[in-house]
Residue frames as a rotation matrix with the C-alpha (Angstrom) as fourth column:
MET 1
0.585 0.811 0.000 0.00
0.811 -0.585 0.000 0.00
0.000 0.000 -1.000 0.00
SER 2
-0.234 -0.694 0.680 1.45
0.646 -0.634 -0.425 3.37
0.726 0.340 0.597 -0.95
ASP 3
-0.680 -0.062 -0.731 1.81
0.647 -0.520 -0.557 6.26
-0.346 -0.852 0.394 1.48
PRO 4
0.439 0.895 0.072 -1.09
0.848 -0.387 -0.364 8.72
-0.298 0.221 -0.929 1.40
VAL 5
-0.103 -0.393 0.914 -0.56
0.687 -0.692 -0.221 11.92
0.719 0.605 0.342 -0.51
PRO 6
-0.752 -0.209 -0.626 0.19
0.627 -0.520 -0.580 14.83
-0.204 -0.828 0.522 1.86
ILE 7
0.202 0.949 -0.241 -2.79
0.837 -0.295 -0.461 17.11
-0.509 -0.109 -0.854 2.45
PRO 8
0.068 -0.174 -0.982 -1.10
-0.190 -0.969 0.159 20.30
-0.979 0.176 -0.099 1.18
ASP 9
-0.910 -0.411 -0.059 -0.35
-0.158 0.209 0.965 18.47
-0.384 0.887 -0.255 -2.09
LEU 10
-0.487 0.812 0.323 -3.97
0.864 0.502 0.039 17.33
-0.131 0.298 -0.946 -2.39
LEU 11
0.331 0.614 -0.716 -5.21
0.500 -0.758 -0.418 20.86
-0.800 -0.220 -0.558 -1.77
GLN 12
-0.359 -0.563 -0.745 -2.82
-0.390 -0.634 0.668 22.24
-0.848 0.530 0.008 -4.36
ARG 13
-0.963 0.034 0.266 -3.99
0.237 0.576 0.782 19.64
-0.127 0.817 -0.563 -6.90
PHE 14
-0.095 0.995 -0.034 -7.63
0.927 0.076 -0.367 20.42
-0.362 -0.066 -0.930 -6.08
GLN 15
0.261 0.164 -0.951 -7.06
0.092 -0.985 -0.145 24.15
-0.961 -0.049 -0.273 -6.56
ALA 16
-0.691 -0.552 -0.466 -5.51
-0.449 -0.176 0.876 23.32
-0.566 0.815 -0.126 -9.94
GLY 17
-0.036 0.813 -0.582 -8.76
-0.999 -0.026 0.026 21.57
0.006 0.582 0.813 -10.93
ASP 18
-0.739 -0.291 -0.607 -7.97
-0.336 0.941 -0.042 17.93
0.584 0.173 -0.793 -10.07
GLN 19
0.223 0.938 0.265 -11.30
-0.822 0.035 0.568 16.35
0.524 -0.345 0.779 -9.02
GLN 20
0.367 -0.173 -0.914 -9.54
0.268 0.961 -0.074 13.17
0.891 -0.217 0.399 -7.93
ALA 21
-0.755 -0.655 0.028 -7.79
0.216 -0.289 -0.933 15.21
0.619 -0.698 0.360 -5.25
ALA 22
-0.401 0.706 0.583 -11.19
-0.845 -0.531 0.061 16.43
0.353 -0.468 0.810 -4.02
GLU 23
0.568 0.619 -0.543 -12.44
-0.409 0.784 0.466 12.83
0.714 -0.043 0.699 -3.88
GLN 24
-0.099 -0.693 -0.714 -9.36
0.487 0.592 -0.642 11.78
0.868 -0.412 0.279 -1.90
LEU 25
-0.857 -0.157 0.490 -9.86
-0.272 -0.671 -0.690 14.63
0.437 -0.725 0.533 0.57
PHE 26
0.068 0.972 0.226 -13.51
-0.902 -0.037 0.430 13.67
0.426 -0.234 0.874 0.98
ALA 27
0.499 0.108 -0.860 -12.63
-0.032 0.994 0.106 9.99
0.866 -0.025 0.499 1.45
ARG 28
-0.504 -0.814 -0.289 -10.09
0.308 0.143 -0.941 10.78
0.807 -0.563 0.179 4.15
TYR 29
-0.983 -0.007 0.184 -12.37
-0.148 -0.568 -0.810 12.83
0.110 -0.823 0.557 6.33
ALA 30
-0.372 0.928 0.004 -16.05
-0.590 -0.240 0.771 12.19
0.716 0.284 0.637 5.51
GLN 31
0.091 0.456 -0.886 -16.65
0.339 0.822 0.458 9.17
0.936 -0.342 -0.080 7.71
ARG 32
-0.559 -0.365 -0.745 -15.13
0.813 -0.067 -0.578 10.71
0.161 -0.929 0.334 10.84
LEU 33
-0.969 0.225 0.101 -16.92
-0.232 -0.971 -0.056 14.01
0.086 -0.078 0.993 10.22
THR 34
-0.197 0.941 -0.276 -20.23
-0.296 0.211 0.931 12.18
0.935 0.265 0.237 9.76
ARG 35
-0.025 0.126 -0.992 -19.82
0.787 0.615 0.058 10.50
0.617 -0.779 -0.115 13.15
LEU 36
-0.866 -0.348 -0.359 -18.92
0.496 -0.693 -0.524 13.85
-0.066 -0.632 0.772 14.71
ALA 37
-0.756 0.632 0.169 -21.98
-0.478 -0.711 0.516 15.54
0.446 0.309 0.840 13.20
GLU 38
0.030 0.817 -0.575 -24.30
0.030 0.575 0.818 12.72
0.999 -0.042 -0.008 14.32
GLN 39
-0.366 -0.232 -0.901 -22.93
0.870 0.260 -0.420 12.97
0.332 -0.937 0.107 17.87
HIS 40
-0.926 -0.073 -0.370 -23.92
0.227 -0.891 -0.394 16.64
-0.301 -0.449 0.841 17.95
LEU 41
-0.605 0.796 0.006 -27.35
-0.379 -0.295 0.877 16.35
0.700 0.529 0.480 16.31
SER 42
-0.561 0.487 0.670 -30.23
-0.716 0.120 -0.687 16.00
-0.415 -0.865 0.281 18.73
ARG 43
-0.759 0.335 0.558 -32.58
0.371 0.927 -0.050 13.03
-0.534 0.169 -0.828 18.42
LYS 44
0.295 0.917 -0.269 -35.38
0.270 -0.350 -0.897 15.33
-0.917 0.192 -0.351 17.29
LEU 45
0.243 -0.270 -0.932 -33.21
-0.780 -0.625 -0.022 16.68
-0.577 0.732 -0.363 14.48
ALA 46
-0.704 -0.601 0.378 -32.08
-0.305 0.737 0.603 13.20
-0.641 0.309 -0.702 13.45
GLY 47
-0.029 0.781 0.623 -35.47
0.589 0.517 -0.621 12.64
-0.808 0.349 -0.475 11.83
ARG 48
0.868 0.398 -0.298 -34.93
0.063 -0.682 -0.729 15.65
-0.493 0.613 -0.617 9.58
VAL 49
0.618 -0.751 -0.230 -31.20
-0.656 -0.333 -0.677 15.75
0.433 0.570 -0.699 8.92
ASP 50
0.931 -0.364 -0.033 -28.36
0.327 0.790 0.519 13.31
-0.163 -0.494 0.854 9.40
GLY 51
0.326 -0.905 -0.273 -24.59
0.059 -0.269 0.961 13.49
-0.943 -0.330 -0.034 9.62
GLU 52
-0.285 -0.422 0.861 -24.16
0.847 0.309 0.432 12.72
-0.448 0.852 0.270 5.93
ASP 53
0.602 0.571 0.559 -26.29
0.752 -0.641 -0.154 15.75
0.270 0.512 -0.815 5.01
VAL 54
0.894 -0.301 -0.332 -24.16
-0.029 -0.778 0.628 17.96
-0.447 -0.552 -0.704 7.23
VAL 55
0.005 -0.977 0.213 -20.89
0.271 0.207 0.940 16.58
-0.963 0.054 0.266 5.83
GLN 56
0.049 0.074 0.996 -22.02
0.998 0.024 -0.051 17.16
-0.027 0.997 -0.073 2.25
SER 57
0.899 0.338 0.279 -22.65
0.341 -0.939 0.039 20.79
0.276 0.060 -0.959 3.17
VAL 58
0.637 -0.739 -0.218 -19.30
0.000 -0.283 0.959 21.00
-0.771 -0.611 -0.181 4.98
PHE 59
-0.222 -0.795 0.565 -17.39
0.634 0.323 0.703 19.85
-0.741 0.514 0.432 1.92
ARG 60
0.413 0.392 0.822 -19.34
0.871 -0.432 -0.232 22.13
0.264 0.812 -0.520 -0.43
THR 61
0.998 -0.047 -0.034 -18.28
-0.030 -0.922 0.386 25.05
-0.049 -0.384 -0.922 1.75
PHE 62
0.380 -0.921 0.089 -14.72
0.062 0.121 0.991 23.78
-0.923 -0.371 0.103 2.18
PHE 63
-0.132 -0.445 0.886 -14.18
0.885 0.349 0.307 23.16
-0.446 0.825 0.348 -1.54
ARG 64
0.658 0.428 0.620 -15.78
0.672 -0.704 -0.229 26.44
0.338 0.567 -0.751 -2.61
ARG 65
0.958 -0.285 -0.047 -13.68
-0.215 -0.814 0.540 28.46
-0.192 -0.507 -0.840 -0.19
SER 66
0.206 -0.919 0.335 -10.52
0.259 0.382 0.887 26.44
-0.944 -0.096 0.316 -0.91
ALA 67
0.137 -0.102 0.985 -10.95
0.986 0.106 -0.126 26.98
-0.092 0.989 0.115 -4.63
GLY 68
0.834 0.231 0.501 -11.19
0.304 -0.950 -0.069 30.70
0.460 0.210 -0.862 -3.90
GLY 69
-0.105 -0.994 0.041 -7.88
0.402 -0.080 -0.912 30.56
0.910 -0.079 0.408 -2.04
GLU 70
0.505 0.410 0.760 -9.41
-0.425 -0.648 0.632 31.53
0.751 -0.642 -0.153 1.31
PHE 71
0.973 -0.140 0.182 -7.45
-0.094 0.481 0.871 28.95
-0.210 -0.865 0.455 3.34
GLN 72
0.167 -0.971 -0.172 -3.73
-0.782 -0.024 -0.622 28.71
0.600 0.239 -0.763 3.95
ILE 73
0.880 0.235 0.413 -3.25
-0.439 0.736 0.516 25.12
-0.182 -0.635 0.751 5.07
ASP 74
0.054 -0.968 -0.245 0.12
-0.940 0.034 -0.341 23.53
0.338 0.248 -0.908 5.76
SER 75
-0.905 -0.408 0.121 -0.78
-0.423 0.827 -0.371 20.24
0.052 -0.387 -0.921 7.48
SER 76
-0.455 0.758 -0.467 -3.43
0.247 0.611 0.752 17.57
0.856 0.226 -0.465 7.85
ALA 77
-0.522 0.242 -0.818 -3.95
0.844 0.012 -0.535 18.69
-0.120 -0.970 -0.211 11.46
GLN 78
-0.843 0.207 -0.496 -4.94
-0.179 -0.978 -0.105 22.15
-0.507 0.001 0.862 10.22
VAL 79
-0.684 0.625 -0.375 -7.37
-0.408 0.098 0.908 20.64
0.605 0.774 0.188 7.69
TRP 80
-0.434 0.523 -0.734 -8.91
0.665 0.736 0.131 18.43
0.608 -0.431 -0.667 10.35
ARG 81
-0.650 0.175 -0.740 -9.37
0.582 -0.511 -0.632 21.34
-0.489 -0.841 0.230 12.79
LEU 82
-0.848 0.327 -0.417 -10.90
-0.482 -0.802 0.352 23.46
-0.220 0.500 0.838 10.02
LEU 83
-0.573 0.651 -0.498 -13.28
-0.163 0.504 0.848 20.69
0.803 0.567 -0.182 8.91
VAL 84
-0.485 0.382 -0.787 -14.32
0.847 0.428 -0.315 20.03
0.217 -0.819 -0.531 12.53
LYS 85
-0.771 0.166 -0.614 -14.99
0.169 -0.877 -0.450 23.73
-0.613 -0.451 0.648 13.04
ILE 86
-0.757 0.514 -0.403 -17.07
-0.619 -0.367 0.694 23.96
0.209 0.775 0.596 9.85
THR 87
-0.545 0.549 -0.633 -18.96
0.290 0.833 0.472 20.77
0.786 0.074 -0.613 10.82
LEU 88
-0.551 0.312 -0.774 -19.84
0.818 0.014 -0.576 22.05
-0.168 -0.950 -0.263 14.28
LEU 89
-0.806 0.262 -0.530 -20.94
-0.251 -0.963 -0.095 25.39
-0.536 0.056 0.843 12.86
LYS 90
-0.684 0.561 -0.466 -23.14
-0.464 0.158 0.871 23.60
0.562 0.813 0.152 10.30
VAL 91
-0.524 0.492 -0.695 -24.68
0.668 0.744 0.023 21.37
0.529 -0.452 -0.718 12.98
ARG 92
-0.643 0.261 -0.721 -25.49
0.511 -0.554 -0.657 24.41
-0.571 -0.790 0.223 15.12
ALA 93
-0.808 0.347 -0.476 -26.95
-0.550 -0.733 0.400 26.22
-0.210 0.585 0.783 12.12
LYS 94
-0.597 0.610 -0.522 -29.13
-0.020 0.638 0.769 23.18
0.802 0.470 -0.368 11.31
GLY 95
-0.551 0.354 -0.756 -30.20
0.830 0.330 -0.450 23.10
0.090 -0.875 -0.476 14.95
ARG 96
-0.733 0.265 -0.626 -31.18
0.021 -0.911 -0.411 26.77
-0.679 -0.315 0.663 14.91
TYR 97
-0.784 0.429 -0.449 -32.99
-0.576 -0.232 0.784 26.39
0.232 0.873 0.429 11.59
HIS 98
-0.445 0.607 -0.658 -34.99
0.108 0.766 0.634 23.34
0.889 0.211 -0.406 12.66
THR 99
-0.400 0.350 -0.847 -35.93
0.916 0.154 -0.370 24.76
0.001 -0.924 -0.383 16.07
ALA 100
-0.979 0.040 -0.202 -37.07
-0.038 -0.999 -0.010 28.16
-0.203 -0.002 0.979 14.83
ASP 101
-0.495 0.847 -0.194 -40.76
-0.815 -0.530 -0.234 29.08
-0.301 0.042 0.953 15.04
LYS 102
0.498 0.864 -0.070 -42.97
-0.821 0.444 -0.359 26.82
-0.279 0.236 0.931 12.91
ARG 103
0.310 -0.458 -0.833 -40.10
-0.516 0.655 -0.552 24.49
0.798 0.601 -0.033 11.96
ASP 104
-0.124 -0.459 0.880 -39.46
-0.991 0.013 -0.133 23.55
0.050 -0.888 -0.456 15.59
ALA 105
-0.281 -0.084 -0.956 -38.57
-0.303 0.953 0.005 19.86
0.911 0.291 -0.293 15.63
GLY 106
-0.988 -0.134 -0.079 -39.12
0.038 0.288 -0.957 19.83
0.151 -0.948 -0.279 19.39
ALA 107
-0.498 0.866 0.038 -42.78
-0.718 -0.388 -0.578 20.74
-0.486 -0.315 0.815 18.93
GLU 108
-0.333 0.360 -0.872 -43.51
-0.729 0.489 0.480 17.81
0.599 0.795 0.100 16.65
GLN 109
0.330 0.481 0.812 -45.69
-0.809 0.588 -0.020 15.04
-0.488 -0.650 0.583 17.91
PRO 110
-0.741 -0.656 0.145 -44.13
-0.492 0.677 0.546 11.65
-0.456 0.334 -0.825 17.18
THR 111
0.416 0.905 -0.089 -46.09
-0.712 0.263 -0.650 9.91
-0.565 0.334 0.754 14.43
GLY 112
-0.024 -0.539 -0.842 -43.46
-0.953 0.268 -0.144 7.75
0.303 0.799 -0.520 12.79
ALA 113
0.356 0.101 -0.929 -42.67
-0.203 0.979 0.029 4.08
0.912 0.178 0.369 12.79
ALA 114
-0.715 -0.698 -0.033 -40.81
-0.098 0.148 -0.984 4.43
0.692 -0.701 -0.174 16.07
ASP 115
-0.515 0.587 0.624 -44.20
-0.856 -0.314 -0.411 4.75
-0.046 -0.746 0.664 17.86
TRP 116
0.458 0.866 -0.201 -46.23
-0.876 0.478 0.059 1.87
0.147 0.149 0.978 16.50
LEU 117
0.063 -0.463 -0.884 -43.57
-0.311 0.833 -0.458 -0.85
0.948 0.304 -0.092 16.55
PRO 118
-0.902 -0.406 0.147 -42.98
-0.265 0.251 -0.931 -0.98
0.342 -0.879 -0.334 20.32
GLN 119
-0.282 0.883 0.376 -46.74
-0.876 -0.078 -0.476 -1.00
-0.391 -0.464 0.795 20.87
ALA 120
0.406 0.459 -0.790 -47.17
-0.811 0.580 -0.079 -3.82
0.422 0.673 0.608 18.37
VAL 121
-0.018 -0.503 -0.864 -44.71
0.018 0.864 -0.504 -6.07
1.000 -0.024 -0.007 20.16
ALA 122
-0.420 -0.146 0.896 -45.58
-0.787 -0.433 -0.440 -5.01
0.452 -0.890 0.067 23.73
ARG 123
0.086 0.494 0.865 -47.69
-0.782 0.572 -0.249 -8.12
-0.618 -0.655 0.435 24.34
ASP 124
-0.870 -0.368 0.329 -47.59
-0.149 0.831 0.535 -11.70
-0.471 0.416 -0.778 23.16
PRO 125
-0.287 0.802 -0.525 -50.12
-0.953 -0.180 0.245 -12.38
0.102 0.570 0.815 20.40
GLY 126
0.252 0.453 0.855 -52.35
-0.417 0.848 -0.326 -15.42
-0.873 -0.274 0.402 20.33
PRO 127
-0.391 -0.458 0.799 -51.85
0.413 0.688 0.596 -18.03
-0.823 0.563 -0.080 17.57
ASP 128
0.407 0.618 0.672 -54.35
0.892 -0.112 -0.438 -16.40
-0.195 0.778 -0.597 15.21
GLU 129
0.931 -0.092 -0.355 -52.90
-0.083 -0.996 0.040 -12.95
-0.357 -0.008 -0.934 15.80
ALA 130
0.011 -0.998 0.069 -49.37
-0.223 0.065 0.973 -14.27
-0.975 -0.026 -0.221 15.26
ALA 131
-0.243 -0.036 0.969 -50.33
0.795 0.565 0.220 -15.84
-0.556 0.824 -0.109 11.93
MET 132
0.762 0.567 0.313 -52.03
0.646 -0.635 -0.423 -12.62
-0.041 0.525 -0.850 10.84
LEU 133
0.705 -0.567 -0.426 -48.99
-0.280 -0.775 0.567 -10.62
-0.652 -0.280 -0.705 11.90
VAL 134
-0.298 -0.825 0.481 -46.64
0.202 0.438 0.876 -12.84
-0.933 0.358 0.036 9.90
ASP 135
0.074 0.415 0.907 -48.90
0.976 0.158 -0.152 -12.49
-0.207 0.896 -0.394 6.84
GLN 136
0.940 0.320 -0.115 -49.04
0.304 -0.943 -0.137 -8.73
-0.153 0.094 -0.984 7.30
ILE 137
0.320 -0.905 -0.279 -45.25
-0.291 -0.374 0.881 -8.44
-0.902 -0.200 -0.383 7.64
GLU 138
-0.373 -0.432 0.821 -44.73
0.590 0.573 0.570 -10.56
-0.716 0.697 0.041 4.51
ALA 139
0.439 0.612 0.658 -47.18
0.898 -0.314 -0.308 -8.37
0.018 0.726 -0.687 2.58
LEU 140
0.886 -0.133 -0.443 -45.51
0.023 -0.944 0.330 -5.25
-0.462 -0.303 -0.833 3.97
LEU 141
0.037 -0.996 -0.086 -42.07
-0.304 -0.093 0.948 -6.37
-0.952 -0.008 -0.306 2.78
ARG 142
0.335 0.134 0.933 -43.13
0.681 0.649 -0.338 -7.85
-0.651 0.749 0.126 -0.57
GLY 143
0.666 -0.105 0.738 -41.07
0.674 -0.339 -0.656 -6.34
0.319 0.935 -0.155 -3.38
LEU 144
0.897 -0.373 0.239 -38.80
-0.431 -0.857 0.281 -4.36
0.100 -0.355 -0.929 -1.07
PRO 145
0.119 -0.945 -0.303 -35.02
-0.452 0.221 -0.864 -4.78
0.884 0.240 -0.401 -0.74
GLU 146
0.187 -0.159 -0.969 -33.53
0.616 0.787 -0.010 -7.07
0.765 -0.596 0.245 1.91
LEU 147
-0.817 -0.541 0.200 -32.36
0.228 -0.622 -0.749 -4.00
0.530 -0.566 0.632 3.84
HIS 148
-0.240 0.817 0.525 -36.00
-0.703 -0.519 0.486 -3.17
0.669 -0.253 0.699 4.67
ALA 149
0.627 0.457 -0.631 -36.51
0.006 0.807 0.590 -6.61
0.779 -0.374 0.504 6.22
GLN 150
-0.192 -0.799 -0.569 -33.30
0.741 0.262 -0.618 -6.28
0.643 -0.540 0.542 8.22
VAL 151
-0.799 -0.044 0.600 -34.32
-0.227 -0.902 -0.368 -2.86
0.557 -0.430 0.710 9.54
LEU 152
0.181 0.964 0.193 -37.79
-0.690 -0.015 0.723 -4.08
0.701 -0.264 0.663 10.48
GLU 153
0.453 -0.055 -0.890 -36.44
0.375 0.917 0.134 -7.21
0.809 -0.395 0.436 12.17
ARG 154
-0.574 -0.767 -0.289 -34.03
0.618 -0.174 -0.766 -5.22
0.537 -0.618 0.574 14.33
ARG 155
-0.658 0.395 0.641 -36.65
-0.507 -0.862 0.010 -2.61
0.556 -0.318 0.768 15.18
LEU 156
0.444 0.859 -0.256 -39.09
-0.419 0.451 0.788 -5.32
0.792 -0.243 0.560 16.22
GLN 157
0.185 -0.485 -0.854 -36.35
0.698 0.677 -0.234 -6.70
0.692 -0.553 0.464 18.47
GLY 158
0.829 0.280 -0.485 -36.30
0.552 -0.555 0.623 -3.31
-0.095 -0.784 -0.614 20.20
HIS 159
-0.223 -0.975 0.007 -33.08
0.948 -0.215 0.234 -1.88
-0.226 0.059 0.972 18.77
HIS 160
0.337 0.222 -0.915 -32.74
0.175 -0.970 -0.171 1.90
-0.925 -0.103 -0.366 18.58
VAL 161
0.992 0.119 0.045 -32.34
0.073 -0.238 -0.969 3.60
-0.105 0.964 -0.245 15.20
THR 162
0.459 -0.887 -0.051 -28.70
-0.888 -0.460 -0.004 4.48
-0.020 0.047 -0.999 15.94
ASP 163
-0.153 -0.486 0.860 -27.90
-0.479 0.798 0.366 0.85
-0.864 -0.356 -0.355 16.75
ILE 164
0.595 0.448 0.667 -29.66
0.354 0.599 -0.718 -0.41
-0.722 0.663 0.198 13.62
ALA 165
0.934 -0.273 -0.231 -27.73
-0.352 -0.584 -0.732 2.07
0.064 0.765 -0.641 11.48
ALA 166
0.068 -0.971 0.231 -24.43
-0.961 -0.002 0.276 0.92
-0.267 -0.241 -0.933 12.99
GLN 167
-0.036 -0.035 0.999 -25.29
-0.165 0.986 0.029 -2.79
-0.986 -0.164 -0.041 12.63
LEU 168
0.602 0.394 0.694 -26.32
0.570 0.397 -0.719 -2.44
-0.559 0.829 0.015 8.98
ASP 169
-0.461 -0.882 -0.097 -23.63
0.620 -0.399 0.676 0.12
-0.635 0.252 0.731 8.09
VAL 170
-0.113 0.484 0.868 -26.13
0.789 -0.487 0.374 2.73
0.603 0.727 -0.327 6.88
SER 171
-0.855 -0.168 0.490 -26.99
-0.077 -0.894 -0.441 6.22
0.513 -0.415 0.751 8.09
ARG 172
-0.751 0.631 -0.196 -29.64
0.322 0.090 -0.942 6.92
-0.577 -0.770 -0.271 10.70
GLN 173
-0.370 0.609 -0.702 -31.50
-0.731 -0.657 -0.184 8.87
-0.573 0.445 0.688 8.03
THR 174
-0.623 0.111 -0.774 -31.67
-0.571 0.612 0.548 5.71
0.535 0.783 -0.318 5.91
VAL 175
-0.878 0.312 -0.362 -33.15
0.461 0.754 -0.469 3.76
0.127 -0.579 -0.805 8.84
HIS 176
-0.548 0.700 -0.458 -35.70
-0.051 -0.575 -0.817 6.54
-0.835 -0.424 0.350 9.43
ARG 177
-0.431 0.374 -0.821 -36.63
-0.894 -0.300 0.332 6.54
-0.123 0.878 0.464 5.75
VAL 178
-0.780 0.120 -0.614 -37.11
-0.109 0.940 0.323 2.77
0.616 0.319 -0.720 5.72
LEU 179
-0.796 0.490 -0.355 -39.24
0.543 0.319 -0.777 2.85
-0.268 -0.811 -0.520 8.88
ASN 180
-0.453 0.642 -0.618 -41.35
-0.401 -0.766 -0.503 5.71
-0.796 0.020 0.604 7.52
LEU 181
-0.557 0.223 -0.800 -41.84
-0.776 0.203 0.597 3.85
0.295 0.953 0.060 4.22
LEU 182
-0.832 0.237 -0.502 -42.92
0.302 0.952 -0.052 0.73
0.465 -0.195 -0.863 6.11
GLN 183
-0.685 0.606 -0.406 -45.27
0.274 -0.302 -0.913 2.82
-0.675 -0.736 0.040 8.26
GLN 184
-0.427 0.512 -0.745 -46.80
-0.780 -0.625 0.017 4.36
-0.457 0.589 0.667 5.13
ARG 185
-0.665 0.155 -0.731 -47.23
-0.449 0.699 0.557 0.95
0.598 0.698 -0.395 3.47
LEU 186
-0.843 0.359 -0.401 -48.86
0.535 0.641 -0.551 -0.36
0.060 -0.679 -0.732 6.62
ASN 187
-0.557 0.645 -0.524 -51.19
-0.115 -0.684 -0.720 2.65
-0.823 -0.341 0.455 6.80
ASP 188
-0.490 0.336 -0.804 -52.08
-0.871 -0.207 0.445 2.24
-0.017 0.919 0.394 3.12
ALA 189
-0.788 0.151 -0.597 -52.78
-0.027 0.960 0.278 -1.47
0.615 0.236 -0.753 3.59
SER 190
-0.754 0.524 -0.395 -55.02
0.583 0.257 -0.771 -0.86
-0.303 -0.812 -0.499 6.61
ALA 191
-0.505 0.570 -0.647 -56.93
-0.428 -0.817 -0.386 1.86
-0.750 0.082 0.657 4.74
GLU 192
-0.791 0.221 -0.571 -57.80
-0.496 0.316 0.809 -0.52
0.359 0.923 -0.141 1.86
PRO 193
0.149 0.920 0.363 -61.32
-0.987 0.159 0.003 -1.97
-0.055 -0.359 0.932 2.14
ALA 194
-0.557 -0.302 0.774 -61.46
-0.401 0.914 0.068 -5.65
-0.727 -0.272 -0.630 3.04
GLU 195
-0.625 0.291 -0.725 -62.52
-0.700 0.203 0.685 -7.96
0.346 0.935 0.077 0.24
C-alpha cells in the first residue's frame, strides 16, 4: 500500500482543478466528520437531517472556499481542525434552523414508525394474531429490498435507530426513511377496504 498523498499536495492539486484530489480529501475525512456531526445532532433533528447531510454541506463550503484561495493550510492537522470547526458550525446552524418558530422539531408530535412498533410487540399475540402478523409483515415487505426486512427485524427486536444504522452500516437517516416507508405501506394497507 502506498503512502497517502500529503494534504497540502492534495489541496494544491484540487485548486488546480484535479477532481480526484477532491475525492481523496472527501474519502479521508467524511466518515469521521459524519460521526462527529451525528454525535452533535439532537434526536429530534435526526429525523430531519443526518450526519451525511451535514458533511455534504461541509465539503461544499470547504471546496468552494478552498478553490477561492481563502485557506492557507500547511498540514493535515490544520485541515482536520478546520473541517471540525465547519462541521460544528453547520450542525449548530441546522439546529437553529430546525428549532425556529414553525419548523421547531421539538414541537412535533411523534407519528413515525418508532411509535407503532414498540406498541405492536408489547404483548404476546395469540396463535391467530401471530399468523395474521406474519402475513401482514410478509405483505408489507413484498417487493422491497432485503435492507428493509433487516431494519424491520431489528426494530421489532427493540433496537434503537442508531444501533440499527451501525449494525447495517447505513446512516440513521436511511433507517428513518425505511421505517417511515414501512409505516406508510402499513397505513395504506389498513386503509384498503377488506374484500
